[in-house]
C-alpha positions in Angstrom: 82.2 114.9 70.0 84.3 111.9 69.5 84.7 109.5 72.4 88.1 109.1 73.8 90.2 105.9 73.2 91.9 104.2 76.0 95.2 104.7 74.5 94.6 108.5 75.2 94.2 108.2 78.9 95.9 104.9 80.0 99.0 104.7 81.8 101.6 103.6 79.3 104.0 101.0 79.7 103.3 99.8 83.4 105.6 97.9 85.3 105.0 94.3 84.9 106.3 91.1 86.6 106.2 87.3 86.0 104.5 84.9 88.2 107.8 83.8 89.4 108.7 87.4 91.0 109.0 87.4 94.6 106.0 89.1 96.3 108.2 91.4 98.2 109.7 92.7 95.0 106.1 93.2 93.7 105.4 95.2 96.8 108.5 97.3 96.4 107.7 97.9 92.8 104.2 99.2 93.7 105.9 101.6 96.3 108.5 102.8 93.7 106.0 103.3 91.2 103.1 104.7 93.3 100.7 102.2 92.1 98.3 99.6 93.6 98.4 96.9 90.9 100.9 95.2 88.7 100.1 93.2 85.7 101.6 89.6 85.7 102.9 88.6 82.1 104.2 85.5 80.5 106.1 85.3 77.5 106.5 88.4 75.2 104.3 90.6 77.8 101.0 88.6 77.4 99.1 89.3 80.5 98.1 86.3 82.5 96.9 88.1 85.8 97.2 91.0 88.0 98.4 91.4 91.6 96.9 94.2 93.7 97.8 95.6 96.9 94.4 94.1 98.2 95.5 90.6 96.8 98.6 90.8 98.9 96.8 91.8 102.1 93.9 89.3 101.7 95.4 86.3 100.1 98.8 86.5 102.2 98.9 88.7 105.3 95.4 87.9 106.4 95.7 84.3 106.0 98.9 84.4 108.1 101.2 83.6 105.1 104.6 84.9 105.1 104.9 87.3 102.0 108.7 86.9 101.9 108.1 83.2 101.0 105.4 83.9 98.3 105.7 84.7 94.7 103.3 86.8 92.5 101.6 83.8 91.0 100.7 82.7 94.4 98.5 85.6 95.1 97.5 87.0 91.4 94.0 87.4 90.4 93.7 85.2 87.2 92.9 85.2 84.5 93.9 88.7 83.4 90.8 91.0 82.3 91.9 93.0 79.4 90.7 95.5 76.9 92.2 96.8 73.8 94.0 100.2 73.2 91.4 101.2 70.5 88.4 100.6 73.0 86.5 103.8 74.0 86.0 105.2 77.3 82.6 104.0 77.5 83.8 100.4 76.6 86.4 100.5 79.4 83.9 101.9 82.1 81.6 98.8 81.0 84.3 96.5 81.4 85.2 97.6 84.6 81.5 97.7 85.8 80.7 94.3 84.5 83.8 92.6 85.8 83.4 94.6 89.2 87.2 95.6 88.9 89.0 98.7 89.5 91.9 98.3 87.2 92.1 96.8 83.7 95.1 95.7 81.5 95.4 97.4 78.2 96.6 95.3 75.3 97.5 95.9 71.7 96.2 94.0 68.7 98.7 91.2 69.4 97.5 90.7 72.9 100.6 92.2 74.7 100.4 94.6 77.6 100.7 98.2 76.7 99.0 99.9 79.5 96.7 99.9 82.6 93.5 102.0 83.3 92.0 102.5 86.9 88.5 103.6 87.6 90.0 106.8 88.7 91.4 107.2 85.2 87.9 106.6 83.8 86.4 108.9 86.4 88.7 111.8 85.5 87.5 111.5 81.7 83.9 111.3 82.5 81.4 114.1 83.1 80.8 114.5 86.9 77.4 113.0 87.1 78.3 110.2 84.9 81.5 109.5 86.8 79.6 109.1 90.1 77.1 106.7 88.5 79.9 104.6 87.1 82.0 104.6 90.1 79.0 103.4 92.1 78.2 100.8 89.8 82.0 99.7 89.7 82.3 99.8 93.4 79.0 97.7 94.1 80.0 94.7 96.3 80.2 91.5 94.4 78.9 88.1 96.0 81.8 86.4 94.2 85.3 87.6 94.1 87.9 86.3 91.5 90.3 84.3 93.2 93.9 83.3 93.3 94.8 79.9 91.8 94.8 78.0 95.2 91.5 79.5 96.3 89.4 76.9 94.8 91.0 74.4 97.2 91.2 77.0 100.1 88.1 76.8 102.3 88.8 80.4 103.6 86.7 82.9 101.6 88.2 86.1 100.4 
């Protein structure tokens, strides 16, 4: 049986924003599109990062920052982790596991954003036993979390 390609199960054409998009607008888009992550793109939809609902909570709200005064670029996780549309399901699961991430941005051969895949998408396409093992590996606590651009200067750990 041929392994499914990422392009067969990714969410196509996800809503994307620029690093200059107000964070409140990012949150509204998450609500409107029923998603927990939005790719941050530069010129011509090249991915540069991602903002998750967790990024908003940990990097803004929990630190006492006013989300209404922040931009997507202030809390995004960067650089963007990507995989190509022609990657296999196993390639995608491995990338999620190695990066200890729950979502990955999908790009075309040119490097432009074309989709997004979540760990739930991967699990839905894996056999039941394999899905449980992969999800446990992806969800394993990591000693280091990828951080926002300002995190290096911030003594408070995420």
